[in-house]
NUPAKOL-178029 format. One line per 4 residues: number of its first residue (from 1); their letters; for each residue x, y, z of N, C-alpha, C, O. Coordinates in steps of 0.2 Angstrom, whole numbers. Each point is the difference from the previous one (the first is absolute). Layout:
% residues N
NUM) a) X,Y,Z,X,Y,Z,X,Y,Z,X,Y,Z | ...
This chain:
% residues 369
1) mkky) 6,-5,2,-5,4,-3,2,8,1,3,2,6 | -4,1,-10,4,6,-1,0,3,4,-5,-1,4 | 9,5,-1,1,6,6,1,8,-2,3,2,-5 | -6,2,9,5,7,-1,-2,3,8,-5,2,2
5) tifi) 13,-2,0,-1,1,8,4,7,1,3,3,-4 | -5,-1,10,-1,9,3,1,-4,7,-3,-4,3 | 8,6,-2,5,-5,8,-3,5,4,1,6,-1 | -3,-8,6,-1,2,5,4,5,8,6,-1,1
9) vali) -7,3,1,3,3,5,-3,1,6,-3,5,1 | 5,-11,4,-3,-2,6,4,1,8,5,-2,3 | -10,7,-2,5,6,6,-5,-5,8,-4,-5,1 | 9,11,4,0,-3,5,-2,3,7,3,5,2
13) fvtc) -7,-7,2,-3,2,3,7,4,7,5,-3,1 | -6,8,0,7,4,5,0,3,5,-1,6,0 | 3,-8,8,-3,3,5,8,2,5,5,-4,0 | -5,10,2,7,2,5,1,-5,7,5,-2,3
17) sstt) -9,0,-3,0,-6,4,2,-7,0,2,-4,4 | -2,4,-10,3,-7,-3,5,-1,-8,-1,2,-6 | 5,-5,9,4,0,-6,-4,-11,-7,2,-3,-6 | -5,3,10,0,-5,-8,-4,2,-3,-6,3,1
21) eetv) 9,-5,-8,-4,0,-8,-4,-5,0,1,-5,3 | -7,6,-7,-3,-7,-2,-1,0,-9,4,4,-2 | -6,-6,-1,2,2,-9,-8,-3,0,-2,-6,2 | -3,10,-5,-6,-6,-1,0,0,-7,-1,6,-2
25) svdt) 0,-11,-4,-2,-4,-4,-8,3,-3,-3,1,5 | 0,1,-11,-4,3,-1,-2,-3,-7,3,3,-4 | -9,-10,2,0,-1,-6,-5,3,-2,-3,3,5 | 0,-2,-11,-7,4,0,0,3,-8,5,3,-2
29) ttst) -10,-3,-3,-2,0,-5,-4,6,0,2,6,-2 | -9,-8,5,-7,2,2,-2,8,1,-3,4,-4 | 10,-3,14,-1,5,2,3,7,-6,4,2,-4 | -8,1,7,0,9,-4,2,4,6,-1,6,0
33) aapv) 4,-8,7,0,4,5,9,4,1,4,-2,3 | -4,6,-6,11,4,1,-1,2,7,-4,1,5 | 10,0,-8,4,-1,4,-1,6,6,0,6,-1 | 0,-9,10,-3,10,2,7,1,5,2,-6,1
37) ttvq) 0,10,0,4,1,8,-2,3,5,-3,5,-3 | 2,-5,10,0,1,6,3,-1,3,4,-5,1 | -4,12,2,6,5,6,-6,0,5,-5,3,-1 | 6,-7,7,-1,3,6,4,1,8,4,-4,2
41) etdd) -6,9,0,7,6,8,-2,-2,1,-5,-2,-2 | 7,1,9,-1,2,8,4,1,0,4,0,-4 | -3,1,13,3,2,4,9,-3,2,6,3,1 | -9,-12,-1,7,-4,0,3,-3,-7,6,-2,-1
45) ttts) -10,3,-3,-1,-5,-6,-1,5,-7,-3,5,0 | 7,-8,-4,-5,0,-8,4,-6,-2,6,-2,0 | -16,1,-4,-2,-5,-4,1,4,-7,-1,6,-1 | 4,-13,-3,-2,2,-8,-2,-9,-4,4,-5,1
49) ttep) -9,5,-4,-1,-3,-4,0,3,-9,1,4,-3 | -2,-11,3,2,0,-9,-1,-5,-1,4,-5,0 | -12,6,-3,-2,-8,-3,2,0,-6,3,5,-3 | -5,-12,0,3,-4,-2,1,3,-8,-6,2,-2
53) tief) 10,-2,-3,-5,2,-8,-2,-6,-2,2,-5,2 | -8,6,-7,-2,-8,-2,4,-1,-5,1,4,-4 | 2,-14,4,-1,0,-8,-5,-1,-5,-5,-3,1 | 6,6,-6,-2,-1,-6,2,-5,-5,4,3,-4
57) ifdv) -3,-7,3,1,-5,-8,-8,1,-1,-6,0,2 | 12,-2,-9,-7,-1,-9,2,-3,-1,6,-1,0 | -14,-4,-1,1,-9,-1,-3,3,-6,-5,4,-1 | 10,-7,-5,-1,2,-9,-6,-4,0,-3,1,-5
61) ekms) 1,-5,9,-8,-9,-5,-5,7,6,-5,2,-3 | 7,1,10,-8,-2,2,-3,7,2,-6,2,2 | 13,2,-5,-4,10,-2,1,1,-3,5,-2,-4 | -8,8,4,-4,4,-7,9,5,-2,2,5,4
65) pftg) 2,-5,-9,4,4,-1,-4,6,-1,3,4,3 | -8,-2,-6,-2,8,-2,-2,2,9,-1,6,1 | 1,-9,4,-3,4,7,4,-4,6,-1,2,6 | 5,-8,-6,3,-2,5,-4,-5,3,2,-4,3
69) kelp) -12,5,-5,-1,-4,8,1,-7,1,2,-2,-5 | -4,-1,9,-1,-5,-5,-10,-3,-1,-5,3,0 | 8,-8,-3,-7,-1,-6,-3,-8,6,3,-4,3 | -8,4,-4,-3,-5,2,2,-6,-3,4,1,-5
73) petw) -6,-7,8,4,-5,-8,-7,-3,-3,0,-6,-1 | -5,9,1,-7,-2,-5,5,6,-6,-4,3,-4 | 11,-1,3,-2,6,-4,9,-2,-3,1,0,-6 | 4,-2,11,8,0,-3,-2,-9,-3,0,-1,-6
77) lkrp) -2,-3,10,1,-6,-4,-4,1,-4,-1,-6,-1 | -4,10,-5,0,1,-7,6,1,-6,1,-1,-6 | 3,3,14,8,2,-5,2,-6,-3,-2,-5,2 | 6,5,-7,6,7,-2,-5,-1,-10,-1,-4,-4
81) krvi) 1,15,6,-3,-1,-4,3,8,-5,1,4,4 | 0,-2,-10,4,8,-2,-5,6,2,-6,0,-1 | 9,4,3,-2,6,4,1,3,-9,4,0,-5 | -12,3,6,-7,6,-7,1,5,2,-3,3,4
85) afki) 8,-1,-8,-3,11,2,-1,1,-5,3,-1,-6 | -10,4,8,-3,5,-5,-2,6,-2,-5,2,3 | 7,3,-9,4,8,0,-10,1,0,-5,-4,-1 | 3,8,3,-7,3,2,1,8,1,1,4,4
89) dnni) -3,-4,-8,-4,8,-3,-1,5,5,-3,-2,5 | 6,10,-4,-1,4,4,-1,5,-5,4,5,-1 | -8,-4,-1,0,5,-5,-8,3,5,-3,-3,4 | -1,10,-8,-3,2,8,-7,-6,-3,-3,-3,4
93) narp) 1,1,-12,-4,-1,-1,1,-9,-2,-2,-4,-5 | 6,4,12,2,-8,2,-5,-3,6,-3,-5,2 | 2,13,0,0,0,9,-9,-1,0,-2,5,-2 | -1,-9,4,5,-6,7,1,-6,-1,-5,-5,-1
97) qsgl) 11,3,2,3,-6,-1,-4,-4,3,-5,2,3 | 8,-7,-4,-3,-10,2,3,-3,0,1,-3,-5 | 0,0,11,2,-7,1,8,4,6,2,-4,5 | 1,10,-6,7,-1,1,0,1,9,5,0,3
101) qead) -11,0,1,-1,1,5,1,-9,5,1,-2,5 | -2,0,-13,3,-8,1,7,-6,-1,3,-6,1 | -2,13,-5,9,-5,1,4,0,7,0,3,5 | 5,-8,-8,4,1,5,3,6,2,2,2,6
105) avhe) -1,-1,-10,5,9,-1,-1,4,-6,-1,-2,-5 | 3,9,6,-1,5,-4,10,3,-3,4,3,3 | -5,-4,-8,6,6,-1,-3,7,-3,-5,-1,-3 | 7,6,3,-2,6,-5,7,4,-5,3,5,2
109) ilve) -3,-7,-7,2,5,-4,2,3,-4,0,-5,-4 | 3,12,1,-2,5,-5,-2,-3,-6,0,-6,-1 | -3,10,-3,1,-2,-6,-3,9,-5,-3,4,3 | 6,-4,-9,-3,7,-3,-3,3,2,-2,-3,5
113) ggmt) 0,9,-6,-3,7,4,0,-3,6,-5,-1,2 | 10,0,1,0,5,7,-5,-5,4,0,1,6 | -5,-8,-10,-2,-3,4,3,-8,2,5,-3,-3 | -10,1,8,2,-7,2,-2,-4,-4,-1,2,-6
117) rfla) 0,-11,9,-2,-6,-2,3,-3,4,6,1,1 | -12,-9,1,3,-5,7,2,-4,-2,-3,-1,-6 | 9,-3,9,-1,-8,-1,-3,-2,5,0,3,6 | -5,-9,-6,-6,-2,2,6,-7,0,2,-4,-5
121) ffyd) 0,3,11,4,-8,0,-7,-5,5,-4,1,5 | 4,-7,-8,-3,-8,3,4,-4,-1,3,-3,-4 | -3,2,11,3,-8,-1,-4,-5,6,0,-7,0 | -3,11,5,-1,-6,4,-10,5,1,-6,-3,2
125) ntsk) 6,8,-3,-8,5,-1,-1,-4,-6,4,-4,-2 | -10,7,-1,-5,-1,-8,-6,6,0,-3,4,4 | 4,-4,-8,-7,5,-1,-5,-3,-9,3,-4,-5 | -10,6,6,-3,-3,-5,-3,9,-5,-1,1,-6
129) ylgp) 2,2,10,0,7,-5,8,6,2,0,4,5 | 5,-5,-9,4,4,-1,4,2,-7,4,-3,-4 | -7,13,7,2,-1,-5,0,14,0,0,4,5 | 0,-3,-12,2,-2,-5,7,-1,-2,5,4,0
133) irsa) -6,-9,-2,8,-1,-3,4,5,-3,-3,5,-2 | 9,-6,0,4,6,-6,6,-5,-2,2,-6,0 | 0,13,-2,7,-4,-6,6,3,7,0,5,4 | 5,-11,-7,9,2,3,1,4,1,-4,5,-1
137) rptd) 9,-4,4,6,4,-1,4,0,6,-2,-1,6 | 9,3,-9,5,-2,1,5,-4,5,3,-5,0 | -6,11,6,2,-2,5,-6,-5,6,0,1,6 | -3,-6,-12,-5,-5,3,5,-5,3,0,-3,6
141) ptmi) 6,1,-11,3,-6,1,5,1,4,3,-6,2 | 1,12,1,2,-1,5,-2,-3,10,2,-2,5 | -10,3,-10,-2,0,7,-1,-7,1,1,-3,5 | -4,1,-10,-4,-7,1,7,-5,0,0,-5,4
145) rpyg) 4,5,-8,3,-4,2,6,-2,5,4,-5,-1 | -4,9,5,2,-7,8,-5,-3,3,0,-3,5 | -6,3,-9,-5,-6,3,-1,-6,-4,-5,-4,0 | 12,4,-7,-2,-3,-4,-12,1,-5,-2,-5,-4
149) gtlv) -1,11,7,-3,-3,-6,-3,3,-7,4,0,-5 | -12,2,3,1,-3,-6,-6,8,0,-4,1,4 | 6,3,-8,-4,7,-3,-7,1,-1,-1,-3,-6 | -1,4,7,-7,-1,-2,-2,5,-5,1,5,3
153) vsga) -3,-3,-7,-2,8,-6,-2,2,-4,2,-4,-4 | -8,9,2,-1,-4,-5,3,1,-9,-2,-2,-5 | 7,7,8,5,0,-7,7,5,3,1,1,6 | 1,0,-9,6,4,-2,1,7,-6,-3,1,-5
157) tagl) 12,2,10,-1,2,-12,6,-3,-3,6,0,2 | -8,-2,-6,3,-3,-4,10,-2,1,4,4,-2 | -3,-8,4,7,-3,2,-1,1,8,5,-3,2 | -7,4,2,-3,-1,5,3,-6,1,6,-1,0
161) ipsi) -11,-4,1,-1,-6,4,2,-4,-6,-3,-5,0 | 8,6,-4,4,-7,1,9,3,3,5,-4,0 | -3,10,1,4,2,5,-2,-2,7,4,0,4 | -10,-1,-2,-1,1,5,-1,-10,2,-2,0,6
165) relg) 3,-3,-7,-2,-6,0,8,-1,-4,-1,-6,-2 | 7,7,0,8,1,-1,-1,0,8,4,-4,1 | -5,5,5,3,4,4,-4,-6,4,-3,3,4 | 2,-7,-4,-3,-8,3,-7,0,3,-2,-3,5
169) vpvl) -2,7,-10,-7,2,6,-5,0,-8,-1,4,-4 | -1,-12,5,-6,-1,-5,-7,4,0,-3,2,5 | 1,1,-11,-6,4,0,-6,-3,-1,1,-6,0 | -8,8,-1,-4,-3,1,-7,5,-4,-4,4,3
173) eeqt) 3,-5,-8,-3,9,-2,-4,-2,-3,1,-6,-1 | -8,9,-1,-8,1,0,-4,-9,-4,0,-3,-5 | -3,2,11,-3,-8,-1,-10,0,0,-3,4,2 | 2,-8,-5,-5,2,-1,-6,-6,3,0,-6,0
177) tptm) -5,11,2,-4,-5,6,-1,-5,-1,-1,-4,-5 | -1,2,14,-2,6,7,10,0,2,1,5,2 | 3,-9,-3,7,4,1,-4,5,-1,-5,0,1 | 9,5,-5,-4,9,1,-4,0,-4,-2,-4,-5
181) fris) 1,12,7,-8,1,-2,1,7,-2,5,3,3 | -9,1,-7,-2,8,-1,-8,1,1,-5,-3,-2 | 6,6,8,-5,-1,5,-5,10,-6,3,5,-1 | -11,-7,-1,1,6,-2,-6,8,1,-4,3,-3
185) srna) 9,-2,12,-7,6,4,9,3,-2,-2,2,-6 | 7,0,5,6,1,-1,6,-2,-9,2,-5,-3 | 0,12,2,3,0,-9,4,-2,2,3,0,6 | -2,-5,-12,10,0,-1,4,4,0,-1,6,-2
189) phnl) 5,-7,4,5,-5,3,0,-2,10,4,-2,4 | -10,6,-4,1,0,7,-7,-6,3,-2,2,6 | 1,-6,-8,-6,-4,1,2,-10,0,-4,-5,-1 | 12,6,1,2,-10,0,1,-2,6,5,1,4
193) yadt) -11,-6,-3,0,-1,7,3,-10,-1,0,-3,-4 | 4,2,11,3,-6,0,-4,-6,3,-5,3,0 | 5,-8,3,1,-4,5,6,-4,2,4,-2,-4 | -4,1,10,9,-1,1,2,-4,-1,5,0,-1
197) elvr) -10,-9,2,1,-2,3,-2,-5,-8,2,-5,-1 | -6,7,-4,1,-3,-8,5,5,-2,-1,-1,-6 | 5,6,7,5,1,-4,6,-5,3,4,-2,-4 | -5,1,10,6,-7,2,0,-6,-2,4,-4,0
201) qrid) -10,2,-4,-2,-5,-2,4,0,-8,3,-5,-2 | -3,12,-2,5,2,-4,4,-2,-2,2,-4,-4 | 1,8,11,7,0,-2,3,-5,5,5,1,3 | -10,-8,-3,3,-8,5,-1,-1,-9,6,-2,-1
205) drgf) -8,2,-3,-3,-3,-8,5,2,-4,2,-6,-3 | 2,10,2,3,3,-1,10,-3,1,6,-1,-2 | -9,1,7,10,-4,3,-2,3,1,-5,0,-3 | 8,9,8,3,4,4,0,-4,6,-3,2,5
209) yflq) 7,-9,-3,1,-3,7,0,8,4,1,6,-1 | -6,-11,10,4,5,3,8,-4,6,3,-5,0 | -3,9,5,7,-2,1,0,-5,5,-5,-3,2 | 8,2,0,3,-5,6,5,2,4,6,0,-2
213) pgpg) -7,0,10,-8,1,6,-3,6,-5,-4,0,-5 | 8,7,7,-7,4,-2,5,6,-1,6,-1,1 | -7,8,-2,6,4,1,-1,5,9,-4,0,5 | 12,3,-6,-1,2,9,-1,7,-1,-3,3,-5
217) plyp) 5,-2,9,-5,12,1,5,5,-3,6,-2,-2 | -8,8,1,3,2,-7,1,5,6,-1,6,0 | 1,-8,3,6,6,8,-3,-7,6,-5,-4,0 | 12,5,8,-1,-4,3,-5,5,4,1,6,0
221) fgln) -8,-12,5,-2,2,1,2,-2,8,3,-5,2 | -7,11,4,2,-3,6,-4,5,6,-4,4,-2 | 5,-6,9,-1,2,5,-1,9,5,-3,3,4 | 9,-4,-10,7,7,5,-1,4,-1,1,0,-7
225) qnnw) -4,8,9,0,5,1,2,4,5,-2,5,3 | 8,-8,-1,3,6,6,2,5,-7,-2,5,2 | 4,-4,-7,3,7,0,-5,4,-6,1,4,-4 | -10,-8,5,-3,4,-5,-2,9,5,0,1,6
229) sega) -3,3,-10,0,6,4,-8,1,1,-2,0,-6 | -5,2,11,-3,-1,0,-4,8,-7,4,3,-4 | -10,-1,3,-1,6,-3,-3,0,-6,-1,5,-2 | -1,-12,-1,-3,-2,-10,-6,-2,2,-2,-6,-1
233) dkit) -1,13,6,-9,-2,-5,-3,3,-4,-6,1,0 | 9,1,-7,-1,2,-3,6,0,-6,5,4,0 | -5,-9,-5,6,2,-5,-1,1,-6,-5,-3,-3 | 7,8,0,-1,1,-6,6,-1,-4,6,1,1
237) vkys) -9,-3,-9,5,-2,-6,0,1,-6,-2,-5,-4 | 5,12,1,-2,3,-5,4,-4,-7,6,0,0 | -8,-1,-3,2,-3,-8,4,4,-2,6,0,-1 | -13,9,-3,0,0,-6,-2,6,4,-1,-2,6
241) eftt) 1,10,-8,-5,6,1,-5,-3,-4,-3,5,0 | -3,-12,-5,-2,-4,3,-5,-6,4,-6,-2,1 | 12,0,3,-3,-6,5,2,-1,6,5,-3,3 | -8,5,-1,1,1,8,-2,-6,2,-5,-2,-2
245) viwk) 7,-3,7,-2,-3,4,-2,-1,9,4,-3,3 | -9,4,1,2,0,7,-2,-3,5,-6,2,1 | 8,-5,3,-1,-4,5,-3,-1,7,4,-1,5 | -11,2,-2,-1,3,7,0,-9,2,-2,-5,-3
249) ldgn) 4,7,11,0,-5,4,-8,0,4,-3,4,3 | 1,-10,-4,-6,-2,2,-1,-4,5,0,-6,-3 | 0,4,9,2,-4,3,7,-3,-2,4,4,-1 | -2,-12,0,5,-2,-2,3,-3,-6,4,-5,-1
253) kysr) -8,9,-4,1,1,-7,-1,10,-2,-2,6,2 | 7,-10,-9,-2,10,-5,-5,-3,-5,-1,-4,-5 | -1,10,9,-8,3,-9,3,1,-3,5,3,1 | -7,-5,-7,3,4,-7,-3,8,-2,-5,2,3
257) fiid) 6,1,-7,-2,6,-2,5,3,-6,6,-2,0 | -10,6,-5,3,2,-5,-1,6,-3,-5,2,-3 | 11,2,4,-2,9,-9,4,-2,-7,5,0,-3 | -13,-1,4,3,-3,-12,-1,9,0,-4,4,3
261) kysn) 9,-2,-9,-2,9,-1,-4,-2,-8,-4,3,-3 | 6,-8,1,-7,-3,-9,-5,1,4,-4,4,-2 | 3,-7,9,-10,2,2,-1,9,0,-5,3,0 | 10,-1,0,0,7,1,-3,2,6,-3,5,1
265) nnea) 5,-10,5,-3,2,6,7,2,3,5,0,-3 | -7,3,11,8,1,1,4,-1,6,6,1,3 | -13,-5,0,-3,-3,7,3,-9,-1,2,-3,-5 | -2,1,11,2,-11,1,-6,2,-1,-4,5,1
269) tahn) 3,-13,-4,-8,0,0,1,-7,3,5,1,3 | -7,-8,-1,0,-6,2,0,-4,-8,-3,0,-5 | 6,-3,9,4,-9,-9,-3,-5,2,2,-6,3 | -8,9,-5,-5,-9,1,1,-6,-3,5,-1,-2
273) fisq) -9,-4,2,3,-7,-5,-10,1,0,-3,4,3 | 0,-10,-6,-5,0,-2,-2,-8,-2,3,-3,-3 | -10,-1,7,0,-7,-1,-3,-1,-10,-3,5,-3 | 4,-9,2,-1,-4,-7,-10,4,-2,-1,4,-4
277) dgny) -4,-8,11,-5,5,0,-1,7,1,-6,2,2 | 13,2,-2,-1,6,1,-7,1,8,-6,3,-1 | 8,-6,5,-6,-1,7,7,3,8,-1,2,5 | 6,-3,-10,5,2,8,4,3,-1,5,-3,-2
281) tdil) -2,11,4,6,2,0,2,1,5,-3,2,5 | 8,-3,-6,5,3,6,6,3,1,3,0,-6 | 1,3,9,3,2,-5,8,-2,3,1,-2,6 | 6,1,-11,5,-3,4,4,1,7,1,4,4
285) ttet) 1,-9,-5,6,0,7,4,-6,1,-3,-5,-1 | 10,6,3,4,-4,2,1,0,5,-5,-1,3 | 10,0,0,3,1,9,7,3,0,2,4,4 | 2,-9,-11,7,4,-2,-1,2,-5,-3,-3,-5
289) vvvi) 6,9,5,3,7,-6,9,-3,-2,4,-1,4 | -2,1,-8,5,-3,-5,3,6,-3,-3,3,-5 | 10,0,8,1,4,-10,4,0,-2,3,4,4 | 2,-6,-8,7,-4,-4,-1,6,-5,-4,0,-5
293) qgpl) 10,6,7,0,5,-4,5,1,-6,5,4,1 | -4,-6,-5,4,-2,-8,1,8,-6,-5,4,0 | 10,-3,-2,4,3,-5,-8,0,-8,-1,-3,-4 | -2,6,6,-2,4,-7,0,-3,-9,-6,2,-2
297) ykdk) 7,-5,-2,2,-1,-5,-7,-3,-5,-5,-2,1 | 10,4,-8,-3,-1,-7,2,-11,-2,4,-4,-1 | -8,5,0,1,-10,-4,0,2,-5,-3,5,-3 | 13,-9,0,0,1,-6,-5,-3,-7,0,3,-6
301) attl) -3,-7,7,-4,-4,-2,-8,5,-2,-2,0,-6 | 0,1,8,-5,6,3,-3,6,1,-6,1,0 | 11,2,1,4,5,2,-6,6,8,0,6,1 | -4,-14,2,-5,-2,7,7,2,2,5,0,-2
305) psvl) -8,3,8,1,3,11,-1,-5,0,-4,-4,0 | 12,4,1,0,-7,6,3,1,5,4,5,0 | -3,-8,8,2,1,6,5,-5,2,-2,-5,3 | 7,6,-3,7,-5,3,-2,-1,6,-2,3,5
309) tvgv) 4,-13,-6,0,-3,6,4,-3,1,-1,-4,5 | 6,3,-7,8,-4,0,4,5,3,-1,5,-3 | 5,-4,9,8,4,-1,-5,5,10,-4,-3,4 | 5,6,-4,-3,3,11,-4,6,-2,-4,0,-5
313) gnay) 4,4,8,-9,3,-2,-4,1,8,1,-4,4 | -5,10,-2,-1,-3,6,-8,-3,1,-4,-1,-3 | 5,1,10,-5,-5,1,-6,3,6,4,2,5 | -9,-1,-4,-4,1,5,-4,-8,2,-1,-5,-4
317) vfnq) 0,6,10,-7,-4,2,-5,0,6,3,2,6 | -9,-3,-6,-3,5,3,-4,-6,3,-2,-5,-3 | 1,6,10,-8,-7,3,-2,3,6,2,5,2 | -8,-8,1,-5,5,4,3,5,1,3,0,5
321) gkyi) -1,7,-10,1,8,7,10,-4,-3,2,5,-2 | 2,-10,3,6,5,2,1,-5,-7,-3,-4,-3 | 13,9,2,1,1,-5,8,-2,-1,3,-1,5 | 0,1,-8,7,-2,-2,3,6,-6,-4,4,-3
325) egsw) 7,-3,3,7,2,-6,5,-5,-3,2,-4,5 | 0,4,-9,7,-3,-6,0,0,-3,-4,5,-2 | 10,-12,-1,-1,1,-9,-1,-8,1,0,-4,5 | -1,2,-12,1,-6,-2,6,-1,-6,4,5,-3
329) rrgd) -4,-11,2,6,-1,-7,0,-9,0,-1,-3,5 | 1,1,-11,0,-7,0,4,0,-8,1,5,-4 | 2,-12,2,4,1,-5,-3,-2,-7,3,2,-5 | -7,-5,4,-5,-3,-5,-9,-2,1,-2,-2,5
333) itdp) 0,4,-9,-5,0,-3,-4,-10,3,-5,-2,-1 | 10,-1,4,-4,-7,1,1,3,11,-2,-3,5 | 7,8,-5,3,0,6,-7,3,5,-3,4,-2 | 2,-6,9,-6,4,4,5,7,1,6,2,-2
337) fvlt) -10,0,6,4,9,2,1,-3,7,-3,-5,3 | 8,9,-2,6,0,7,-5,6,2,-3,3,-4 | 2,-1,8,-3,8,4,4,1,6,2,-3,5 | -1,10,-6,5,2,8,-3,8,-1,-2,4,-4
341) dnng) 4,-4,13,-1,7,4,5,2,-2,6,-3,-1 | -7,11,0,6,5,1,9,-3,3,6,-1,-4 | -7,-1,12,7,-2,3,0,-9,-4,3,-4,4 | -4,1,-8,0,-3,-6,-5,-7,6,1,-6,-1
345) ndiq) -3,9,7,-5,-9,1,-6,-2,-5,-4,3,-3 | 7,-10,4,-7,-1,0,-6,2,0,-2,3,5 | -3,-4,-12,-9,3,1,-1,-5,-1,1,-2,-6 | -7,-3,15,-3,-3,-5,-7,1,-1,-2,6,2
349) vpps) -4,-11,-7,-4,5,-5,-7,-5,8,1,-6,1 | -5,9,2,-3,-4,7,-5,-5,-10,-2,2,-6 | 1,-9,11,-7,-2,-5,-5,5,1,-1,3,5 | -2,-3,-11,-3,3,-2,-4,-1,-6,2,-2,-5
353) tqwv) -10,5,6,0,2,-10,4,6,-3,2,5,3 | -1,-7,-10,7,5,-2,0,7,-5,6,2,-1 | -10,0,-2,2,5,-4,6,6,-3,1,6,2 | 1,-12,-6,9,6,-4,-1,5,-5,-2,0,-5
357) hilp) 4,7,8,-2,2,-2,9,2,-8,2,5,3 | 1,-5,-6,5,2,-5,0,6,-1,-4,2,-3 | 8,3,6,0,5,0,5,4,-3,5,0,3 | -5,3,-9,10,5,-5,-1,5,8,-5,1,5
361) negl) 12,-1,-7,5,3,3,-4,8,2,0,4,5 | -4,-4,-12,-5,9,1,-3,1,4,-1,5,4 | -3,-13,-3,-6,0,3,2,4,9,5,2,3 | -13,-3,0,3,3,6,-3,-2,6,-6,1,1
365) vsid) 9,-4,3,-4,-1,7,-1,2,4,6,2,3 | -10,0,-1,0,5,8,-7,-7,6,-3,-5,-2 | 4,9,9,1,-5,4,-2,5,6,3,4,2 | -10,-5,0,-6,4,4,-1,-5,8,1,-5,2
369) n) -3,10,0,-5,-1,8,-2,1,1,-3,-1,5
């Protein structure tokens, strides 16, 4: 069984009246308690207690590479299977989208016109109604390759799909009903939807084989937040003068709002999803927001704007009102990201639902309490 281990520091109970030290060993992967240090002073003694940092072990067979959470047996026993990444439209005419709330994780990537599109990853989760599906962009394969996934799109600019396949990422384009289908209530090209499990069957039929035993996480998960700061109740991620995303803390989750200048509205509005029957809408949420910031460049083959995700760059992680700033690095698109804070210490992303922003260096991140 392949495992990724974050080592534990197990400290001791010390008093001024005793010189005896006792090492406490802790082995658990389900608790989310954070380390706590307390100091109690009396007239005669000062007692310092440091609770042990809880060990976190990523189990590649039984945990989600997208959330770091342990899965019930009825879920992980269905593995191994391949990760599927759907390219989802974020044009004003594509909102509200459907199925994003059911994805294992969502990555948001800049495209032309200062807009963004999403990569909705499906591995253990499913959706009967996901869309609208749009065309590929050059940054997509760099985020899918570490998972060994397949990209599902409506199409792409001429020459792009062959180059994506050359990078080791299979691509599935538009399929016939019932695997994919166009809805009548929206105009093309904002009306292509899919059933994720029917897409999975089509991929299996075409020989895009699954991985053994499964992918590791995109970045290290863990429970240590000793080097985090308070004060991230509101996060603003500005991609361009046209698109700004705002996350507001509500309980233990962040709710998503968007300012879209294409809608002639300078106010933040709730970014909702909608059910297939149209009877249920709610705001998109996530427990953790991650920002990976990299240089903006124009793809040589297509001249489309792209963000470089190999090398080094700024990184931000937000969770339950706490945040940490630092940097990311990786040497190849097959590698996971290594995250460190500004002092060079490892960043551990809390096991939780993830929304990942792939933001150009020209973009802005603002943190408010």
